[in-house]
C-alpha positions in Angstrom: -159.4 35.1 -33.2 -161.0 35.8 -36.4 -161.1 33.8 -39.2 -159.0 35.3 -42.4 -160.4 35.4 -45.4 -163.4 33.5 -46.5 -164.6 32.7 -49.7 -168.0 31.4 -50.6 -168.3 28.0 -52.2 -170.7 27.0 -55.1 -171.4 24.2 -57.4 -170.3 23.6 -60.7 -172.3 24.3 -63.7 -173.4 21.6 -65.3 -172.0 20.3 -68.6 -175.7 21.4 -70.6 -178.7 22.5 -69.3 -181.6 20.7 -70.0 -184.0 22.5 -72.9 -187.5 22.8 -72.1 -187.9 21.4 -75.8 -186.4 17.8 -74.7 -188.0 15.1 -75.9 -185.9 12.7 -74.4 -187.7 9.7 -72.0 -187.5 10.3 -68.2 -185.4 7.6 -66.3 -188.0 4.7 -65.1 -188.0 2.4 -62.5 -187.0 -1.3 -63.5 -190.1 -3.5 -64.0 -190.3 -5.6 -60.8 -189.5 -9.0 -61.0 -191.9 -11.5 -62.0 -194.1 -13.3 -59.3 -192.5 -16.5 -58.4 -194.8 -19.3 -59.5 -197.1 -20.5 -56.5 -196.1 -24.3 -56.9 -192.4 -24.9 -58.4 -192.5 -28.1 -57.1 -195.0 -29.7 -58.9 -194.4 -33.0 -60.5 -195.6 -33.3 -64.0 -199.3 -34.7 -64.3 -200.6 -37.8 -65.2 -201.5 -39.3 -68.6 -204.9 -38.0 -69.9 -205.5 -41.4 -70.8 -203.9 -44.9 -70.8 -202.1 -46.5 -67.8 -202.0 -44.4 -64.9 -204.4 -41.9 -66.2 -207.1 -43.4 -63.3 -209.2 -41.0 -61.2 -206.8 -41.5 -57.9 -204.1 -40.1 -59.9 -205.8 -36.9 -60.9 -206.8 -36.6 -57.6 -203.9 -37.3 -56.1 -202.4 -35.0 -58.0 -204.9 -32.0 -58.1 -204.3 -32.0 -54.4 -200.8 -31.7 -54.4 -201.4 -28.6 -57.0 -203.8 -27.3 -54.5 -206.6 -27.1 -57.3 -210.2 -28.0 -55.5 -212.6 -30.0 -56.8 -215.8 -31.5 -55.8 -215.9 -35.2 -54.3 -218.5 -36.1 -56.4 -216.6 -35.1 -60.0 -214.9 -37.4 -62.1 -211.2 -37.9 -63.7 -212.5 -35.2 -66.7 -213.6 -32.8 -64.1 -210.9 -33.0 -62.5 -208.8 -32.4 -65.3 -210.8 -29.6 -66.4 -210.6 -28.2 -62.5 -206.6 -28.5 -63.5 -206.8 -26.2 -66.7 -209.1 -23.5 -65.1 -206.7 -22.8 -62.3 -203.8 -22.6 -64.9 -201.8 -25.5 -63.2 -202.2 -27.7 -66.6 -202.4 -27.0 -70.5 -205.5 -27.4 -72.1 -204.5 -30.3 -75.1 
C-alpha cells in the first residue's frame, strides 16, 4: 500500500535573525565553585602571648594544621611557618 500525500516538515523561522554586527556578550559558563578549604575543622590558634602561648601549644596546632616545621624551631618560627602556609593571619 502506498502512502497518501506526503508533505515535507520544516522548522519554524526564529523570531529574529542574529545580526553580524551584534555586540552582545556570548553566553559563558558560570564560574566554578571555590575550592573547599583544605582544613575546615581547624580549631582557633593558641594565643601569641600570655597563658597558653607556649611552644607545645603551637607545635600541636601546627601539627593539626599540617604545617611543617623543623624540630629545632622556636615558637616564633612555628608561628611564622603557619603564616607562610596561609593558615594563620599575620598580626
